C-alpha positions as CSV (number, residue, x, y, z in Angstrom):
1,M,149.3,123.6,97.8
2,S,147.2,120.6,97.1
3,K,143.4,120.7,96.8
4,S,142.9,118.9,100.1
5,Q,145.2,121.3,101.9
6,L,143.4,124.3,100.3
7,L,140.1,123.0,101.5
8,K,141.4,122.3,105.0
9,S,143.0,125.7,105.3
10,T,139.9,127.6,104.1
11,G,137.5,125.4,106.0
12,H,135.4,125.1,102.9
13,R,132.7,122.5,102.8
14,F,130.5,121.4,99.9
15,K,127.5,120.3,102.0
16,P,126.0,123.7,102.4
17,V,126.4,124.4,98.7
18,R,124.5,121.1,98.0
19,R,121.7,122.2,100.3
20,L,121.4,125.6,98.5
21,T,121.3,123.7,95.2
22,N,118.6,121.4,96.5
23,Q,116.6,124.4,97.8
24,A,116.9,126.1,94.5
25,A,115.8,123.0,92.7
26,L,112.8,122.7,95.0
27,N,111.9,126.3,94.4
28,S,112.1,125.8,90.6
29,A,110.1,122.5,90.7
30,S,107.5,124.1,93.0
31,H,107.1,127.1,90.7
32,L,106.9,124.9,87.6
33,M,104.3,122.7,89.1
34,S,102.2,125.7,90.1
35,E,102.3,127.1,86.6
36,T,101.5,123.7,85.1
37,A,98.6,123.3,87.5
38,H,97.1,126.6,86.4
39,D,97.5,125.6,82.7
40,L,95.7,122.2,83.3
41,R,92.6,123.7,85.0
42,S,91.0,125.0,81.8
43,P,91.2,121.8,79.6
44,L,90.3,119.6,82.6
45,T,87.3,121.7,83.3
46,T,86.2,121.4,79.6
47,V,86.7,117.6,79.7
48,Q,84.6,117.3,83.0
49,E,81.8,119.5,81.6
50,S,81.6,117.4,78.4
51,I,81.4,114.2,80.4
52,R,78.7,115.8,82.7
53,L,76.6,116.8,79.7
54,I,76.7,113.2,78.3
55,K,76.1,111.7,81.7
56,D,73.0,113.9,82.3
57,G,71.5,112.6,79.1
58,E,71.9,115.8,76.9
59,Q,73.1,113.7,74.0
60,G,70.6,110.8,74.4
61,D,69.7,108.0,76.7
62,L,72.5,105.9,78.3
63,T,72.8,102.3,79.3
64,S,73.6,101.4,82.9
65,D,77.1,100.4,82.0
66,Q,77.7,103.7,80.1
67,L,76.4,105.7,83.1
68,L,78.8,103.7,85.4
69,Y,81.8,104.4,83.2
70,L,80.9,108.2,82.9
71,T,80.5,108.4,86.7
72,S,83.9,106.8,87.1
73,A,85.4,109.3,84.7
74,M,83.8,112.2,86.6
75,D,85.4,110.8,89.8
76,Q,88.8,110.6,88.2
77,C,88.4,114.3,87.1
78,D,87.8,115.2,90.7
79,C,91.0,113.3,91.7
80,M,92.9,115.3,89.0
81,F,91.5,118.6,90.4
82,Q,92.7,117.5,93.8
83,M,96.2,117.0,92.5
84,I,96.2,120.3,90.8
85,D,95.1,122.0,94.0
86,E,98.1,120.3,95.8
87,M,100.5,121.7,93.2
88,V,99.1,125.2,93.7
89,Q,99.1,124.9,97.5
90,L,102.8,123.8,97.4
91,E,103.8,127.1,95.8
92,R,101.7,129.1,98.3
93,L,103.4,127.3,101.2
94,R,106.8,127.8,99.7
95,T,106.3,131.6,99.5
96,G,104.9,131.7,103.0
97,I,101.4,133.0,102.0
98,P,99.2,129.9,102.5
99,R,95.8,131.7,102.4
100,V,94.5,129.9,105.6
101,H,91.2,130.6,107.2
102,R,91.0,129.0,110.6
103,Q,87.7,128.8,112.6
104,W,85.9,126.6,115.1
105,I,84.3,123.8,113.2
106,S,82.7,120.5,114.3
107,I,84.5,117.1,113.7
108,S,81.2,115.8,112.1
109,E,81.3,118.5,109.4
110,I,85.0,117.8,108.7
111,R,84.3,114.1,108.4
112,K,81.4,114.6,106.0
113,S,83.6,116.6,103.6
114,I,86.4,114.0,103.9
115,D,84.1,111.1,103.2
116,E,82.8,112.8,100.0
117,T,86.3,113.6,98.8
118,L,87.7,110.1,99.5
119,R,84.9,108.2,97.7
120,P,86.5,108.3,94.2
121,W,89.8,107.0,95.6
122,A,88.4,104.2,97.8
123,L,85.5,102.8,95.7
124,P,87.6,101.5,92.7
125,R,89.8,99.4,95.0
126,K,86.9,98.4,97.4
127,I,88.7,99.9,100.4
128,D,86.6,100.6,103.5
129,V,87.6,103.9,105.3
130,L,86.5,103.4,108.9
131,W,86.3,106.1,111.5
132,D,87.1,105.6,115.2
133,I,86.2,108.8,117.0
134,M,86.8,108.6,120.7
135,L,85.0,111.9,121.6
136,D,81.8,113.7,120.8
137,A,81.4,114.1,117.0
138,E,80.1,117.6,117.6
139,T,83.3,118.6,119.3
140,K,84.8,121.7,117.6
141,V,88.4,122.1,116.6
142,Y,90.2,125.2,115.4
143,A,91.0,124.4,111.8
144,D,90.7,125.4,108.2
145,L,88.1,123.1,106.8
146,A,89.5,123.0,103.2
147,L,93.1,122.5,104.4
148,V,92.4,119.9,107.1
149,R,90.3,118.0,104.6
150,R,93.1,118.1,102.1
151,L,95.6,117.0,104.8
152,V,93.5,113.9,105.8
153,V,92.7,113.1,102.2
154,N,96.4,113.3,101.3
155,L,97.3,110.9,104.0
156,A,94.2,108.6,103.4
157,T,94.8,108.3,99.7
158,N,98.4,107.4,100.3
159,A,97.1,104.7,102.7
160,I,94.6,103.5,100.2
161,R,97.3,103.1,97.5
162,V,99.3,100.8,99.7
163,T,96.3,98.8,101.1
164,P,95.4,95.5,99.4
165,E,92.0,95.5,97.7
166,N,89.0,94.9,100.0
167,G,91.2,96.2,102.9
168,V,90.6,98.8,105.6
169,V,92.0,102.2,106.3
170,L,91.3,103.6,109.8
171,V,90.9,107.3,110.6
172,Q,91.2,107.6,114.4
173,L,90.5,110.6,116.5
174,Q,91.2,110.9,120.2
175,R,92.0,113.5,122.8
176,P,95.1,112.7,124.9
177,R,94.9,113.2,128.6
178,S,95.6,116.7,129.9
179,S,95.9,118.0,126.3
180,S,94.2,120.8,124.5
181,A,94.4,119.0,121.2
182,V,92.6,116.3,119.2
183,R,95.0,113.8,117.6
184,W,94.2,112.5,114.1
185,A,95.8,109.3,113.0
186,I,95.5,107.6,109.6
187,I,96.4,103.9,109.9
188,D,96.9,101.4,107.1
189,R,98.0,97.7,106.7
190,G,100.2,98.2,103.7
191,G,103.8,97.2,103.3
192,G,105.1,99.8,105.8
193,I,108.2,101.9,105.4
194,K,111.8,100.7,105.6
195,R,114.1,102.1,108.2
196,K,116.4,103.6,105.6
197,V,113.5,105.4,103.9
198,L,112.4,106.8,107.2
199,Q,115.9,108.0,107.9
200,R,116.0,109.7,104.4
201,M,112.6,111.4,105.1
202,S,113.9,112.6,108.5
203,C,116.9,114.3,106.9
204,N,114.5,117.2,106.3
205,D,115.9,118.0,102.9
206,D,112.6,118.9,101.3
207,A,112.3,115.6,99.6
208,I,114.9,116.5,97.1
209,D,117.7,114.1,96.2
210,S,121.2,115.1,94.9
211,T,119.8,115.5,91.4
212,G,117.1,117.9,92.5
213,A,114.2,115.5,91.8
214,V,111.3,115.0,94.1
215,T,111.6,111.5,95.4
216,G,109.3,108.6,96.1
217,S,105.8,108.1,97.5
218,M,104.3,107.2,100.8
219,S,105.8,103.8,100.7
220,G,109.2,104.7,99.2
221,G,110.0,108.2,100.2
222,E,108.4,111.7,100.6
223,G,106.2,112.4,97.6
224,L,104.2,115.5,96.7
225,G,101.3,114.5,98.9
226,L,103.4,113.9,102.0
227,L,105.6,117.0,101.3
228,I,102.5,119.2,101.3
229,S,101.0,117.3,104.3
230,R,103.8,118.3,106.6
231,Q,103.2,122.0,105.7
232,L,99.4,121.6,106.1
233,A,100.0,120.2,109.6
234,A,102.1,123.2,110.4
235,L,99.2,125.5,109.5
236,H,97.3,123.8,112.3
237,F,100.3,124.3,114.7
238,S,101.3,120.6,114.6
239,D,104.1,118.3,113.4
240,L,103.5,115.3,111.2
241,Q,104.3,112.0,113.1
242,I,105.0,108.9,111.0
243,C,105.1,105.5,112.8
244,S,105.7,102.3,110.8
245,R,106.6,98.7,111.0
246,F,108.0,97.4,107.7
247,G,105.9,94.7,106.2
248,Q,102.9,95.4,108.3
249,G,101.7,99.0,108.2
250,T,102.0,102.7,108.8
251,E,100.3,105.3,111.0
252,V,100.6,109.0,110.2
253,S,99.2,111.5,112.7
254,F,98.8,115.2,113.4
255,A,96.9,117.4,115.9
256,T,94.3,120.1,115.8
257,V,93.5,122.6,118.6
258,F,90.7,122.0,121.0
259,G,89.8,123.8,124.2
260,G,88.9,127.4,123.3
261,P,91.1,130.5,123.2
262,R,93.5,129.3,125.8
263,G,94.1,126.1,123.9
264,V,94.7,128.1,120.7
265,A,97.2,130.3,122.5
266,D,99.1,127.3,123.9
267,A,99.2,125.4,120.6
268,W,100.4,128.4,118.6
269,S,103.0,129.5,121.2
270,N,104.5,126.0,121.3
271,W,104.6,125.7,117.5
272,R,106.0,129.2,117.1
273,M,108.8,128.6,119.6
274,E,109.7,125.2,118.1
275,N,110.3,127.0,114.7
276,R,112.7,129.6,116.0
277,T,115.8,129.5,113.9
278,S,118.1,129.7,116.8
279,L,116.7,126.6,118.4
280,R,116.5,124.5,115.2
281,K,118.3,121.2,115.6
282,P,121.1,120.3,113.1
283,R,119.7,118.7,110.0
284,H,121.2,115.3,110.6
285,R,119.4,115.1,113.9
286,D,116.0,116.5,112.9
287,G,113.4,113.8,113.0
288,R,115.6,111.3,114.6
289,L,114.1,107.7,114.6
290,Q,112.6,106.5,117.8
291,R,110.9,103.4,119.1
292,V,107.3,103.6,119.9
293,D,105.5,101.9,122.8
294,Q,103.2,99.3,121.2
295,G,100.6,99.9,123.9
296,N,99.8,103.3,122.5
297,H,98.1,101.8,119.5
298,L,96.0,99.0,121.0
299,A,92.8,101.1,120.6
300,A,93.2,101.0,116.8
301,E,93.2,97.2,116.9
302,K,90.1,97.1,119.0
303,A,88.3,99.5,116.6
304,A,89.0,97.3,113.6
305,K,90.5,93.8,113.8
306,K,91.6,94.0,110.2
307,C,93.7,97.1,110.9
308,V,97.5,97.1,111.1
309,E,99.5,96.0,114.2
310,S,101.1,98.8,116.1
311,P,104.0,100.5,114.3
312,I,107.4,100.5,116.2
313,M,109.5,103.1,114.3
314,S,108.7,106.8,114.5
315,V,109.9,110.0,112.8
316,K,108.6,113.5,113.2
317,L,108.4,115.8,110.1
318,T,108.3,119.6,110.8
319,H,107.5,122.6,108.7
320,N,110.5,123.4,106.5
321,A,109.3,125.6,103.7
322,T,110.0,129.1,105.2
323,R,111.7,130.6,108.2
324,P,110.3,133.3,110.5
325,R,111.4,136.9,109.9
326,C,111.7,137.7,113.7
327,D,113.4,135.0,115.8
328,N,112.8,136.4,119.3
329,K,109.5,138.3,119.4
330,V,106.1,138.9,117.8
331,V,104.0,142.1,117.6
332,A,100.4,141.6,118.9
333,G,97.3,143.7,119.3
334,I,93.5,144.0,118.7
335,V,91.5,145.2,115.7
336,S,87.8,146.0,116.1
337,L,84.9,147.0,113.9
338,G,82.2,149.5,115.0
339,A,79.1,148.1,116.7
340,A,76.9,149.4,113.8
341,V,78.8,147.3,111.2
342,P,76.5,144.6,109.9
343,R,77.4,141.0,110.7
344,S,77.8,140.1,107.0
345,T,80.4,142.9,106.7
346,A,82.2,141.6,109.8
347,D,82.3,138.1,108.2
348,M,83.8,139.5,105.0
349,F,86.4,141.3,107.1
350,D,87.2,138.1,109.0
351,H,87.7,136.3,105.7
352,F,90.0,139.0,104.5
353,M,92.1,139.1,107.7
354,Q,92.5,135.4,107.8
355,R,93.6,135.2,104.2
356,Q,96.1,137.9,104.8
357,Q,98.0,135.8,107.3
358,R,101.6,134.8,106.5
359,M,103.0,131.5,107.7
360,Y,104.1,132.8,111.1
361,D,101.2,135.2,111.6
362,F,98.2,134.7,113.9
363,V,94.7,136.0,113.7
364,Y,92.0,134.9,116.1
365,R,88.4,136.1,116.0
366,V,87.4,136.5,119.7
367,E,84.0,138.1,118.9
368,S,81.9,138.8,115.9
369,R,83.6,142.2,115.5
370,Q,86.9,141.8,117.3
371,W,90.1,140.0,116.4
372,V,93.5,139.4,118.2
373,W,96.4,139.4,115.9
374,A,100.1,138.6,116.1
375,F,102.4,139.5,113.2
376,D,105.9,138.1,112.4
377,L,107.6,141.5,112.0
378,D,109.4,144.3,113.8
379,L,107.6,147.4,115.2
380,E,109.3,149.5,112.4
381,A,107.5,147.4,109.8
382,L,104.1,147.3,111.6
383,E,102.9,150.7,110.5
384,A,103.4,149.8,106.9
385,R,101.6,146.4,107.3
386,I,98.6,148.0,109.0
387,E,98.4,150.7,106.4
388,S,98.5,148.1,103.6
389,I,95.7,146.1,105.3
390,S,93.6,149.2,105.9
391,D,93.9,150.4,102.3
392,A,92.9,147.0,101.0
393,V,90.0,146.8,103.3
394,I,88.8,150.3,102.3
395,A,89.0,149.2,98.7
396,Q,87.2,145.9,99.1
397,I,84.9,146.4,102.1
398,P,84.1,150.1,102.3
399,D,81.6,149.6,105.2
400,A,84.2,148.2,107.6
401,R,85.4,150.9,110.1
402,M,88.5,149.6,111.8
403,T,90.1,150.5,115.1
404,W,93.6,149.2,115.8
405,S,94.8,149.0,119.4
406,E,98.3,150.0,120.5
407,P,100.7,147.1,119.7
408,Q,102.6,145.2,122.3
409,I,105.8,143.2,122.0
410,I,105.6,139.5,123.1
411,P,109.0,137.9,123.5
412,L,109.4,134.3,122.4
413,G,110.2,132.4,125.6
414,D,109.2,129.2,127.3
415,R,106.6,130.8,129.7
416,V,106.2,134.4,128.7
417,T,104.8,133.7,125.2
418,H,102.1,131.4,126.6
419,S,101.1,133.7,129.4
420,R,101.1,136.9,127.4
421,L,99.2,135.5,124.3
422,S,96.8,133.5,126.4
423,D,96.1,136.5,128.6
424,L,95.4,138.6,125.5
425,L,93.0,136.1,124.0
426,V,91.2,135.1,127.2
427,R,90.7,138.7,128.4
428,S,89.5,139.8,125.0
429,T,87.1,136.8,124.7
430,L,85.7,137.4,128.2
431,A,85.2,141.1,127.6
432,A,83.4,140.4,124.4
433,S,81.2,137.7,125.9
434,S,80.2,140.0,128.8
435,S,79.2,142.9,126.6
436,T,75.7,143.1,125.1
437,N,75.4,143.3,121.4
438,V,71.8,143.8,120.1
439,N,72.6,142.4,116.7
440,D,74.0,139.2,118.1
441,Q,71.8,138.2,121.0
442,D,71.4,134.7,119.7
443,E,75.2,134.1,119.4
444,V,77.5,132.4,121.8
445,R,81.3,132.8,122.4
446,L,83.3,131.5,119.5
447,G,84.6,128.0,120.0
448,T,81.7,126.9,122.2
449,L,78.7,124.6,121.4
450,P,75.7,126.4,119.8
451,I,72.7,127.2,122.0
452,G,70.3,124.2,122.0
453,E,67.3,122.9,123.9
454,S,68.0,121.3,127.3
455,K,65.5,118.8,128.7
456,V,66.9,119.2,132.2
457,A,66.6,123.0,132.1
458,A,63.1,122.8,130.7
459,S,62.0,120.3,133.4
460,R,63.5,122.5,136.1
461,L,61.7,125.6,134.7
462,D,58.4,123.7,134.5
463,N,58.7,122.6,138.2
464,E,59.6,126.1,139.3
465,L,56.6,127.5,137.4
466,R,54.3,125.0,139.1
467,R,55.8,125.8,142.5
468,L,55.3,129.6,142.0
469,T,51.8,129.1,140.7
470,G,50.8,127.0,143.7
471,R,52.3,129.5,146.0
472,F,50.5,132.3,144.3
473,R,47.1,130.5,144.6
474,S,47.7,129.8,148.3
475,E,48.6,133.4,149.1
476,S,45.6,134.5,147.1
477,R,43.2,132.3,149.2
478,V,44.8,133.7,152.4
479,L,44.4,137.2,151.2
480,A,40.8,136.6,150.3
481,K,40.0,135.3,153.8
482,Q,41.7,138.3,155.4
483,V,39.6,140.6,153.2
484,E,36.4,138.7,154.2
485,K,37.2,139.0,158.0
486,L,37.9,142.7,157.6
487,S,34.6,143.1,155.8
488,R,32.6,141.4,158.6
489,G,34.4,143.5,161.2
490,I,33.4,146.7,159.5
């Protein structure tokens, strides 16, 4: 029997073997980069500290030029630390333990941290990073500050690299109609991405070519920054959308949750169902190229005339580092701390619970001492997971007294997942907000704006006080007259 006949009779195909080889190559490359990153930290820290001592004048006075060069060297050290963090984060994402800590945080705070991190990348090439925020800057989104900053910085630095000197990179934020999400878009006017490169990126093969090497960059393939970015977007329950017109520019976008606990429940439910193994599209169809309506990007041109024209080709990159353990259900419940537990202890417990999340787990703080959780495991494995968490909490936070509710099974279905998880979050949030906690009387429900002075309310209160005062004086005069009449009658 010939080789071709043998392959035909057995139905053997080499493509799955190549994928397994590529995945093994990615795992090896990721592990090697993580170990290398840890080894680089110590010498780089020594170099940065030495530069800092000289820059601060510990070894004598400096000229203005010397100070400028040392400042630039410090900035480049910061860039190296960012690259090292990316290498370490890639290994965490690959193993499914990302160490995420999501919370409600204002857009203004996120922007401030991003601007500070981008400065060393933008200044040398004289690139202006402009912001076009189409909503209140104090609007809060549900995100991990460190990870969403890294995500935007990754995309913005890629955009800076391909933008000509003295050019512009636009960071645009808007809330689509009838959506419980804020859309972030990073737009450049670089060379764009060729159709073939977009097709190769959409193949979803973990940016590994047939030799097992990590390919390209933002302008020529999916490099380390973009490979991590798609996973960081997934940690915020979002895909990474790339729109590009070759020769004119690129837009990369993702979304963060907005709209309180119901918005969080909807976003996580949608993302979790999209990542069911049974519903995954075939690899050759994942991220299929699409044409984009040019009208969707006119706002970017109005915000900055120097910005890129609207891209016309689009590809969606989804999370592809790990797969969920349970394909058709999640186990959910509530964990609470005692009312006498100090707020500082509750914050430590929140940090611990958030960092314990695996890729497809979900932990949401509905109140200062209460959390809703959903774990990607079977009921049989739940007891061991809770016991492991409880033992670790007792060892690290002895003051935390936990109470775990009876677990419930939430099926992964189009409607039932949304309704069950949303009901659990909303009911728990409302119950927590209606209860009175003496230690937290100055707190508001998580995800809402902080308590602040209202001129309208103050004016209404003043008017009401004047009205009541005048009424009191009028009734006092009437009462005095009645008393006087009674006195004369007597």
